[in-house]
C-alpha positions as CSV (number, residue, x, y, z in Angstrom):
1,Q,152.5,-117.8,39.4
2,R,151.5,-116.8,35.9
3,Y,149.4,-113.9,37.4
4,A,152.3,-112.7,39.5
5,E,154.5,-111.9,36.5
6,P,152.5,-109.1,35.0
7,G,152.2,-107.6,38.4
8,S,155.9,-107.5,38.9
9,E,156.4,-106.1,35.4
10,V,153.9,-103.3,36.2
11,T,155.7,-102.6,39.5
12,G,159.0,-102.5,37.7
13,T,157.6,-100.1,35.1
14,V,156.3,-97.7,37.7
15,K,159.6,-97.8,39.5
16,R,161.6,-97.2,36.3
17,E,159.5,-94.1,35.5
18,T,159.7,-92.5,38.9
19,V,163.4,-93.0,39.7
20,P,164.8,-90.3,37.5
21,T,162.4,-87.6,38.8
22,P,162.0,-87.8,42.5
23,P,158.9,-86.0,43.9
24,P,159.7,-82.3,44.5
25,A,158.9,-82.6,48.2
26,S,161.8,-84.8,48.8
27,S,164.3,-82.7,46.8
28,K,163.2,-79.6,48.8
29,P,164.3,-79.8,52.4
30,E,161.7,-78.6,55.0
31,L,162.3,-74.9,55.9
32,T,163.7,-74.2,59.3
33,E,161.6,-71.9,61.6
34,D,164.0,-69.0,61.0
35,E,163.8,-69.4,57.2
36,L,160.1,-69.6,57.3
37,E,159.9,-66.5,59.4
38,K,162.0,-64.5,56.9
39,K,159.9,-65.8,54.0
40,S,156.7,-65.1,55.8
41,T,157.8,-61.5,56.5
42,A,158.6,-61.0,52.8
43,I,155.2,-62.3,51.7
44,I,153.3,-60.2,54.4
45,E,155.2,-57.0,53.5
46,E,154.4,-57.5,49.8
47,Y,150.8,-58.3,50.4
48,L,150.3,-55.2,52.7
49,H,152.0,-53.1,50.1
50,I,150.1,-54.2,46.9
51,N,147.1,-55.8,48.5
52,D,147.0,-58.7,46.0
53,M,145.2,-61.5,47.8
54,K,145.5,-64.0,45.0
55,E,149.3,-63.6,44.8
56,A,149.6,-63.9,48.7
57,L,147.6,-67.1,48.8
58,Q,149.7,-68.6,46.0
59,C,153.0,-67.6,47.9
60,V,151.8,-69.1,51.2
61,S,150.8,-72.4,49.5
62,E,154.2,-72.5,47.8
63,L,155.9,-72.5,51.2
64,S,154.9,-76.2,51.3
65,C,155.2,-76.5,55.0
66,S,151.6,-76.7,56.3
67,S,152.8,-78.2,59.6
68,L,154.7,-75.0,60.4
69,L,152.3,-72.3,59.2
70,S,151.6,-71.2,62.8
71,V,154.9,-69.3,62.3
72,F,153.3,-67.4,59.4
73,V,150.2,-66.6,61.6
74,R,152.4,-65.4,64.5
75,T,154.5,-63.3,62.1
76,G,151.5,-61.8,60.5
77,I,150.0,-60.7,63.8
78,E,153.2,-59.4,65.3
79,S,154.1,-57.4,62.2
80,T,150.7,-55.6,62.0
81,L,149.9,-55.1,65.7
82,E,151.3,-51.6,65.7
83,R,150.4,-50.6,62.2
84,S,147.2,-49.2,60.8
85,T,143.7,-50.6,61.2
86,I,143.6,-51.2,57.4
87,A,146.8,-53.3,57.7
88,R,145.3,-55.4,60.5
89,E,142.0,-55.9,58.7
90,H,143.8,-57.0,55.5
91,M,146.0,-59.4,57.5
92,G,142.8,-60.8,59.1
93,L,141.2,-61.2,55.7
94,L,144.3,-63.1,54.4
95,F,144.1,-65.5,57.4
96,H,140.4,-66.0,56.6
97,Q,141.1,-66.9,53.0
98,L,143.9,-69.2,53.9
99,V,141.6,-71.2,56.2
100,K,138.7,-71.0,53.7
101,T,140.9,-72.5,50.9
102,Q,142.3,-75.0,53.4
103,T,145.9,-73.9,52.9
104,L,146.0,-73.1,56.6
105,S,144.6,-75.6,59.1
106,T,142.6,-74.3,62.1
107,H,145.1,-76.0,64.4
108,Q,148.0,-74.0,62.9
109,Y,145.9,-70.8,63.0
110,Y,145.1,-71.3,66.7
111,K,148.7,-72.2,67.5
112,G,150.1,-69.0,66.0
113,L,147.4,-66.9,67.5
114,L,147.7,-68.4,71.0
115,E,151.5,-67.7,71.0
116,V,150.6,-64.0,70.8
117,L,147.6,-64.1,73.1
118,E,149.7,-65.7,75.8
119,V,151.9,-62.6,76.1
120,A,149.2,-60.1,75.1
121,E,148.8,-58.8,78.7
122,D,152.5,-57.9,78.9
123,M,152.4,-56.3,75.5
124,A,149.4,-54.1,76.7
125,I,152.0,-52.0,78.6
126,D,153.4,-50.7,75.4
127,I,150.3,-51.2,73.2
128,P,147.3,-49.9,75.3
129,H,144.7,-50.7,72.6
130,I,146.0,-54.2,72.1
131,W,142.6,-55.9,72.6
132,L,141.0,-53.8,69.8
133,Y,144.0,-54.4,67.5
134,L,143.8,-58.2,68.1
135,A,140.0,-58.1,67.5
136,E,140.7,-56.3,64.1
137,L,143.0,-59.2,63.2
138,I,140.6,-62.0,64.4
139,S,137.1,-60.8,63.5
140,P,137.4,-61.4,59.7
141,M,137.8,-65.1,60.5
142,L,134.1,-65.2,61.6
143,H,133.0,-64.3,58.0
144,E,131.5,-67.1,55.9
145,G,133.9,-70.0,55.3
146,G,136.2,-69.2,58.2
147,I,135.9,-70.6,61.7
148,P,132.5,-70.7,63.5
149,M,132.1,-68.4,66.5
150,G,131.7,-71.1,69.1
151,P,135.0,-72.9,68.5
152,L,136.9,-69.7,67.8
153,F,135.8,-67.9,71.0
154,R,136.4,-70.9,73.2
155,E,139.9,-71.4,71.8
156,V,141.0,-67.7,71.9
157,S,139.8,-67.3,75.5
158,K,141.8,-70.3,76.8
159,P,144.9,-68.3,77.8
160,L,142.9,-65.2,78.7
161,V,140.2,-66.5,81.1
162,P,142.8,-67.0,84.0
163,L,144.0,-63.4,83.4
164,G,140.4,-62.0,83.4
165,K,140.9,-60.7,79.9
166,A,138.8,-63.0,77.7
167,G,135.6,-60.8,78.0
168,V,137.6,-57.7,77.0
169,L,138.8,-59.3,73.7
170,L,135.4,-60.9,72.9
171,V,133.6,-57.6,73.4
172,E,136.0,-55.9,70.9
173,I,135.4,-58.7,68.4
174,L,131.6,-58.5,68.7
175,K,131.6,-54.7,68.3
176,L,133.6,-55.0,65.1
177,L,131.2,-57.6,63.8
178,C,128.3,-55.3,64.5
179,K,129.8,-52.8,62.2
180,A,129.9,-55.4,59.4
181,M,126.4,-56.9,60.0
182,S,123.4,-56.1,62.1
183,L,123.3,-56.5,65.9
184,K,120.5,-59.0,65.4
185,K,122.7,-61.2,63.2
186,V,125.6,-61.1,65.7
187,G,123.3,-61.9,68.6
188,V,122.0,-64.9,66.6
189,M,125.5,-66.1,65.9
190,W,126.3,-65.9,69.6
191,R,123.2,-67.8,70.7
192,D,123.5,-70.4,67.9
193,A,127.0,-71.2,69.2
194,A,125.5,-71.7,72.7
195,L,128.0,-69.3,74.2
196,S,127.6,-68.0,77.7
197,W,129.4,-65.1,79.3
198,K,129.9,-66.9,82.6
199,D,132.4,-69.2,80.8
200,F,134.5,-66.2,79.8
201,L,134.3,-63.9,82.8
202,P,135.9,-64.1,86.3
203,E,133.7,-66.1,88.7
204,D,132.9,-63.0,90.8
205,E,131.9,-60.8,87.9
206,D,128.2,-59.8,87.5
207,V,127.3,-61.0,84.0
208,N,124.3,-58.6,83.5
209,K,126.3,-55.6,84.7
210,F,129.2,-56.5,82.4
211,V,126.9,-57.0,79.4
212,T,125.1,-53.7,80.0
213,E,128.2,-51.7,80.6
214,E,129.9,-53.1,77.5
215,G,126.8,-52.6,75.3
216,V,126.5,-56.2,74.2
217,E,123.0,-56.9,75.4
218,F,122.2,-58.4,71.9
219,T,124.0,-61.5,73.1
220,L,121.3,-62.2,75.7
221,G,118.3,-62.6,73.4
222,E,115.6,-60.9,71.3
223,E,113.8,-59.1,74.2
224,C,117.0,-57.6,75.5
225,V,117.9,-56.2,72.1
226,R,114.5,-54.6,71.9
227,K,114.7,-53.1,75.4
228,S,118.3,-52.1,75.4
229,S,119.2,-50.8,72.0
230,K,116.0,-49.5,70.5
231,G,114.6,-46.1,71.1
232,T,117.6,-44.8,73.1
233,L,119.5,-43.0,70.4
234,S,119.4,-39.2,70.3
235,P,119.3,-37.4,66.9
236,E,123.0,-36.7,67.4
237,D,123.8,-40.4,67.9
238,I,121.8,-41.3,64.8
239,S,123.6,-38.7,62.7
240,R,126.9,-39.8,64.0
241,E,126.3,-43.4,63.3
242,M,124.8,-42.7,59.8
243,E,127.8,-40.6,59.0
244,R,130.2,-43.3,60.1
245,L,128.4,-45.9,58.0
246,L,128.4,-43.6,54.9
247,Q,132.0,-42.7,55.3
248,E,132.9,-46.4,55.5
249,K,131.0,-46.8,52.2
250,A,128.7,-49.3,53.8
251,D,126.1,-50.6,51.3
252,N,122.5,-49.7,51.7
253,Q,121.6,-53.1,53.1
254,R,124.0,-52.7,55.9
255,I,122.5,-49.3,56.8
256,F,118.9,-50.8,56.6
257,D,120.1,-53.6,59.0
258,W,121.5,-51.0,61.4
259,V,118.4,-48.9,61.3
260,E,116.2,-51.9,61.8
261,A,118.3,-53.2,64.7
262,S,118.7,-49.8,66.5
263,L,115.4,-47.9,65.9
264,D,111.8,-48.7,66.3
265,E,109.1,-47.8,63.6
266,Q,108.0,-44.7,65.5
267,Q,111.5,-43.3,65.3
268,T,112.1,-44.2,61.6
269,S,108.9,-42.5,60.6
270,S,109.7,-39.3,62.7
271,S,110.7,-36.0,61.1
272,T,113.8,-36.0,63.3
273,F,115.1,-39.2,61.7
274,V,114.2,-38.1,58.1
275,R,116.0,-34.9,58.6
276,A,119.1,-36.5,60.2
277,L,119.2,-39.0,57.3
278,M,118.8,-36.4,54.6
279,T,121.4,-34.1,56.1
280,T,124.0,-36.8,56.5
281,V,123.5,-38.2,53.0
282,C,123.7,-34.8,51.4
283,Q,126.7,-33.8,53.5
284,C,128.6,-36.9,52.4
285,A,127.8,-36.0,48.7
286,I,129.3,-32.5,48.8
287,I,132.7,-32.2,47.0
288,C,134.6,-29.6,48.9
289,E,136.2,-27.8,45.9
290,N,135.9,-24.1,45.0
291,P,133.1,-23.8,44.1
292,Y,131.3,-26.6,46.0
293,K,129.9,-29.4,43.8
294,V,127.5,-32.3,44.4
295,D,128.8,-35.9,43.8
296,T,125.7,-37.1,42.0
297,K,127.0,-40.7,42.1
298,E,126.7,-40.6,45.9
299,I,123.0,-39.6,45.7
300,T,122.3,-42.1,43.0
301,Q,123.9,-44.8,45.1
302,R,121.8,-43.7,48.2
303,A,118.5,-43.1,46.3
304,K,117.0,-46.4,47.6
305,L,118.0,-45.6,51.1
306,L,116.4,-42.1,50.9
307,Q,113.3,-43.4,49.1
308,R,112.6,-46.1,51.8
309,Y,112.3,-43.5,54.6
310,I,111.1,-40.4,52.7
311,K,107.9,-42.0,51.6
312,D,105.2,-39.3,51.5
313,E,104.8,-35.6,50.8
314,Q,105.2,-34.6,54.5
315,K,108.5,-36.5,54.7
316,E,109.7,-34.9,51.4
317,L,108.9,-31.5,52.9
318,Q,110.9,-32.3,56.0
319,A,113.8,-33.6,53.9
320,L,113.9,-30.3,51.9
321,Y,113.8,-28.3,55.1
322,A,116.8,-30.3,56.3
323,L,118.6,-29.5,53.0
324,Q,117.7,-25.8,53.3
325,S,119.1,-25.8,56.9
326,L,122.3,-27.4,55.6
327,M,122.7,-24.6,53.0
328,V,122.2,-22.0,55.8
329,Q,124.9,-23.8,57.9
330,M,127.2,-23.6,54.8
331,E,126.4,-19.9,54.2
332,Q,124.4,-20.6,51.0
333,P,127.1,-21.6,48.5
334,P,126.0,-20.6,45.0
335,N,124.3,-23.2,42.8
336,L,124.7,-26.0,45.4
337,L,121.0,-26.2,46.3
338,R,120.1,-26.3,42.6
339,M,122.5,-29.2,42.0
340,F,120.9,-31.1,44.8
341,F,117.3,-30.4,43.6
342,D,118.3,-31.6,40.1
343,V,119.7,-35.0,41.3
344,L,116.9,-35.5,43.9
345,Y,114.3,-35.0,41.2
346,D,116.1,-37.2,38.7
347,E,116.5,-40.0,41.2
348,D,112.9,-39.8,42.2
349,V,113.7,-39.1,45.8
350,I,111.5,-35.9,45.8
351,K,108.5,-35.7,43.5
352,E,107.1,-32.5,41.9
353,E,104.5,-32.1,44.6
354,G,107.2,-32.2,47.3
355,F,109.1,-29.4,45.7
356,Y,106.0,-27.3,45.3
357,R,105.0,-27.8,48.9
358,W,108.4,-26.6,50.0
359,E,108.3,-23.6,47.6
360,S,104.9,-22.4,49.0
361,S,105.4,-23.4,52.6
362,K,105.0,-20.6,55.1
363,D,106.0,-22.5,58.3
364,P,107.4,-19.7,60.5
365,T,109.9,-22.1,62.2
366,E,111.4,-22.9,58.8
367,Q,112.0,-19.4,57.4
368,Q,115.7,-19.0,58.1
369,G,117.5,-18.8,54.8
370,K,114.3,-19.6,52.9
371,G,114.3,-16.4,50.8
372,V,117.9,-16.9,49.6
373,A,117.3,-20.6,49.0
374,L,114.2,-19.9,46.9
375,K,116.1,-17.3,44.8
376,S,118.8,-19.8,44.1
377,V,116.4,-22.4,42.7
378,T,114.1,-20.1,40.6
379,A,115.4,-21.6,37.4
380,F,114.7,-25.1,38.7
381,F,111.0,-24.3,39.4
382,T,110.7,-22.5,36.0
383,W,112.0,-25.7,34.3
384,L,109.8,-27.9,36.4
385,R,106.6,-25.9,35.4
386,E,107.6,-25.9,31.7
387,A,108.3,-29.6,31.8
388,E,104.8,-30.2,33.4
389,D,103.1,-28.0,30.8
390,E,104.8,-29.9,28.0
391,S,103.7,-33.2,29.3
392,D,100.2,-31.9,29.8
393,N,100.1,-30.6,26.2
394,S,101.4,-33.9,24.8
């Protein structure tokens, strides 16, 4: 009994301390679904307006109703479905961070998402691109720390398989992922998750035909990737894809990944590829003011990309021909070629010998605009020779 007394005292003490200040949870009644929807809308609107992820995460965790967060998910999807791609991507990134920080459980995420997916086919009447829009909202969840591909794909396809729409949505998600990482990596994610198209397509659908028509052969394995996607791109396709990646401000690693996944070595060492690469990078670096200027930061940022593929004098010559041709296309704007020459030399993309080879080249197929181009860079070559003489004398 002597031991029981101190115990009861302690219990008493704890009780006395906690009575005046009840825990905040009990003083704050659980929000109703309508209230939660209103609060969710306010948080979402503010987040989309100022794009402050930290603030949005804080506001969601302060809602203190983790068992009802599916309402937040549903509201987030519904309020961005007919907005811009950027709004949907940002919303998807917020969902990803909420799951990553464990504010939002995967169960609540699925619940909110499935409420929309169950009526998606009806919504497609008013929103024809609904599957792409949903993919923009879902694909960020597959980034590190979100939900793995296997469980996510199996869950989102549940309401869609009976309607024959699961394959459509998964293809859109995979294509978006391929823009963010290489085909190879997405193919590995699919195969690591042990996913199989026959689980997602109607029974009578020919899997191989579907995969080929939708351009997702990378899900079938290494050999297929090699056979299907490498060596089939035209110079126009390459330029178009490079331009898209550059305009999206993709980092160099992402471009290397794309090149490696899409082109074989014979293609990447061809003059056609070098010229397409040089033209696209230089085009993206032109500031369209009057007069035209070169955004040297853009070339500096892409120097490693250019150096990797412009790796000998012959390639340097082809790169300069491509630049000459671009100037002809633009009707030889004054000083623009000189600005390019300066930054390409400074960034070590083209060496002295490469410039000299271009200057003295007499290739009859490359003479269009050569005379005007040469005149516009006379001062550059004078400077180059003087700099060389100085270094020889010292």
